[in-house]
N, C-alpha and C positions, 0 to 999 in steps of 0.2 A: 205126419205133420197135423196140426190140429186145425181147426176152422178159423179161429181168431188170427192166427198167423199166415194163414193162406188170405185171408182177408186182407190183413196189413200188406202183406206182399203186393197184392192186387193194387193197393192204393198208392205204390211210391215207395214203400220201404225198402225194397230193393230194384235193381233195374229188370231183374226177372228170376224166376225159379220154377223148374220143372222138374218133375218126378219122370225119370226115364226107365221104361220097362224094359229094355233091351238087354241083352246077355253079354254084351260087348263090354272089354275093358279100356281104360284110358289109354292114348298112344302117347308115351314118352318122347320128348325131343323134338318138338315142333317148336317154331319160331315165335317170337314175343308179338307177333300181329295175330289177331284172334282167330286162329282157325278152331273149327269147330272140332270137339274129341267127344268120342263115346264115352260113357260112364257106366260103372257096373249096375247090375238089374236093381233097381229099388233104391239108388242113392240120390240123394239130393243134388242136383247139378245147377250150376247157374250160368245162364245163356248172355254173353257180354254184348255191348254193342260196338260199332265199327270204331276203331281207334282214331283218335286226332294226333297221336303222338308221330315225331317223324323218326322215333328210334326204331330201328331193326336189328336188335341185336338176336343171338341165338340161345335165347332163353325159352323154356317152356314155361313157364311160370304165370275209482270209478265211483268214480261215485262210489257210495257205500254198497259192498255186497255181503252177504251172510259169511261167515267163516267157516270153512269146512277142515276137517284133519286132513294137512298136506300129505299124509302117506298114504297113496292110491293102492287097492287092491288091483294087481294087473296080470296077466297072463304071462309065461315064460316067454321069452324072445324067440319069434319065428325067424325063417330066414325072410328078410325083408325085401319087397321090391317097391319102387317109386312108381308115382303116377302123376303125370302133370300136363298143363297146356300153356298156351303162351300168354303174355300179359299185354291185355289191351288197355287202351286210354278210355274213360266214361265219357260221354256226351254229357251236356248238362242234365242235371237230373230234378224230378219234380219234388218238392218238400214233403215232407212226410205229411200222410193224411192218416187220421186215427181210424182204427179199425172197428168193426162192429164187434158186439159182445154176446153172440148168439150161441158160442160154445160153452158146455158145462165147465165151470171154474176148475174144477179137478184135472181136466184134460188140456188146459191152456198154458203154454210156454209164456211166460210172462215176457212182454215187450216193452222197450225203452226207448223215448227219444233222449235230446240233449238240451242242455244250455250253454251257450259259450261264455265262459269266465273270463277268457283274456285270450289275444290273439298275438302271436310272436312271428318275427320274421324267421324266413326259412331259405335256405339255399335252392333255387329253383332250378339247379342243374343236379340236383343230388338225387340220383335214384333210390329212393330210400328203400334197402330191404330188411334193416333191423334197427330199434331204437330202443335205448335203456336208460335210465335216471340215476344217477347215484351220487351222493353228497352234493348237490345242488347244481351237477354238470349232465349235461347230455352227451351220451355216446351213441354214436350213427354208423351203421355200417351201409355202404351204397354198393350197387352193382354196374352192369355191362362190363364186357370184355374191354380191357386196356382201361377202365376208368373206374373201377371198385376202389374203395378205400374204408379205412377205419378213421372216425374222426371224434375229437373231443369237441364239444360245443357250447358256447354260452347261451343259456336260453334265453335271456332277455333281448339280446342284439342278434342272435343268430350267427356271430362270428364265429369261425372255425378256429379254434386255438390251438390244435395240433392235429397233423393230419399223416396217415400212413397209407401210401399207395399200394395194393396188391401188385403181385406180378401179372403183366399183361393176359397170361391165359387163364387167371382165375376170375370167376364170376361171383362176387361176394354176396353174401346172404345175411341171415340174422346174426344178431350179436347180444350179448348177456355179459353183465359184470358179476363175477363169482370171487368175493374176497379181493385178493389183490391181482387178480387176472381178469383180462378181457377174453373171451373167446367167441370166435368168429366163424360162421359156417360157409363153405361154397355149395354152388349149385350143382354142378354134374361132376365135379373132380372126386367127390367121395372123401374129399379133405377137410378137417377142422383145423383152424389156427389159434394157439393160444399166444397171448402176449402179456408181458408186464404191463400192469395197469397205469404206472407213472410215465414210463419210458416208450410206451408201445413196441418193445423189442420183442420180436418172434422169438418166443422160448421153446416151443415143439409143435409137433402137430400129431393129429390123431386121424383114423378114417372111419367111415362108416359105409353100409352096403347101399343105403337108399339115397335118393335126391337130399339135399339140405334146403330148407325154405325158412322156417322160423325156429327162434330159440329164445328160452327162458330158464327160470329154475325155482323151485320151491324151498330153497334152502338147504334142501339135502340131495335132490337131484336134477341133472340138466332134462330140461323136455324138448323135445325136436319135432317139428311137423316135416313131411316129404310133400306135401300137396295131395296126399289123400286122406283118407278120415281116420288114420291111425297116427296116434302119438308115440314117440318113443322117450323111454327114460334111459338116460346114461349116468353111471358112477362119476362125479365130478372129478374124483381123482386118477381113477384107471381110465377113464372117458371110454369104457367099454357099455355096451347094451346091458342093461339088467330088467327091463321089461317093456311092455307097451301096453296101450289101451285105445278100443276104438270108440269113435265119438259118434254120437247119435242123437235124434231128438225123437222121443216116442218110439225108439226102434228102428227109425229110418237113418242110415248111415248120413252122416254129412261130410261131403268132401271139400277138396280144395282149401283146407286150412292152411293158413300162411303165417304171417308175423305173428308172434306170441307175446303174452305180458301175464306174470303172475300177480293177480291182484286180491288180496284179502281172503286167500284161500281157494280163488278160483283161477281157472286159466282163460284169460282173453284171448280171441284169435279171431284175425281178419280172415274173411271168406272171399278168397280172391275173385277177382271180377265183379265184386258188389260193393255196396255200402254198408255192409252187415259186418257187426262183430257177434261172435257165439260166445256166452259166457257159459263156461264148461265145467262140471263137477270132477276133479281128478279122480274122487276114489269110482264113479261109476262110468263115466264118459258122458253121462247124459246132460244136452244142453239146457241148462237151467233159466237161460235168458238169450233174447234177442236185442242187439242195440242197433238201432238204424241212424247213419249218420249221413243221410242225404241232404245236400244244400250246405254243406259247410263252405264250399268255394263259391263267391261271386261269379256271374258272367264275365265281370272283368278280370277275376283271378285265372279264368279257363281262355284266355287269349293265347296265352302260350301253349307250347307241348306237354300240358299236364297229362300225368298218367292215373293209374289207380290208387284208391284208398290204401294205405299200407304203413303201418308205424304205430306202435301203441307203446307209452311209457307210462311208469306209475311212480310218484313220490309218495313212499309210505309215511314219512314224517309229517307231512303236511296234507296228506290225502288228496292229492292232485292227479289229474290223470289227463294225459297229453295225446295228441292224434295227429297224423298228417299223412302225406300221401308222396307218391313218386313224381318227383319234377314238381312239386306243388310250391307256391312263394308263401305260403305262411304255415304254421304251426298253432294247432288249436289247445288250450285249457278248457276241458268241458266237464258239466255235472251232468249225470244221468237224471233222467226226468220218466217216471213210470208212464206208459200209455194205457189207457182204457179205464 
């Protein structure tokens, strides 16, 4: 990680980021309260704060960007294993402070802050795990056992226009709209769900070997995160894995990749337990930018049992970027602003 990013991190860009030098691997299956987990040697790991949420489920868990070729060069699919930890709720965070600029420009990963364009209401009971925007409508996947759902939501009012509740034993995760279908992941069940976009009728299921976290697509492949530093590519018709790619910042693996959105040739990924979004080149796995979203919620907004930042949606027709979080009362349209 370069000096500029380290300086920004220390100034409040994220709650905390530490290089772990132990050789341990992450332990899956811990609860959503913030239990510490070991990370693989040399990976970027984010230490979260004590949670404020009252939830105790059993889960471990843009602006304008230069377009890149959507077809990534990836390795053949290995036998995948998931790694994850619990979902905490952040305390109030310090607004982003500008970093120093003492690093050589050629070694600096660009850093962005944001400008709020619009604020929309959001259901404060929605434990947001997936978010997508299609033809003027938001599609939202929510989590928690016996509370998971798929929703069609009116952007301007936050009104839920259509609701499908998942079976009580499934913990809902990321969602994406692909043609006339909606696809939704589940967390530890290794089951993905395919719905008719209009009726929400469940058409078929599919399986995958990892945990399911975030989901998006590039028009040709589905892209799945599992809480590790690896993104998996699935054929959208057969729903079988066709490749994978490891995500890194100048060679250092970036773990805990969560909710995903494909934005103008890049993959935007929430980094769990932080106010960071990584901008990823899908051809190389390199992080080409960091977006710091600290300070979106006011202290008044944090009076309820809010949880972590999670949820990215993009409106390609109008170049609008939306973000929200789990149990957040608001959804934000933002514009990215370069720092430095």
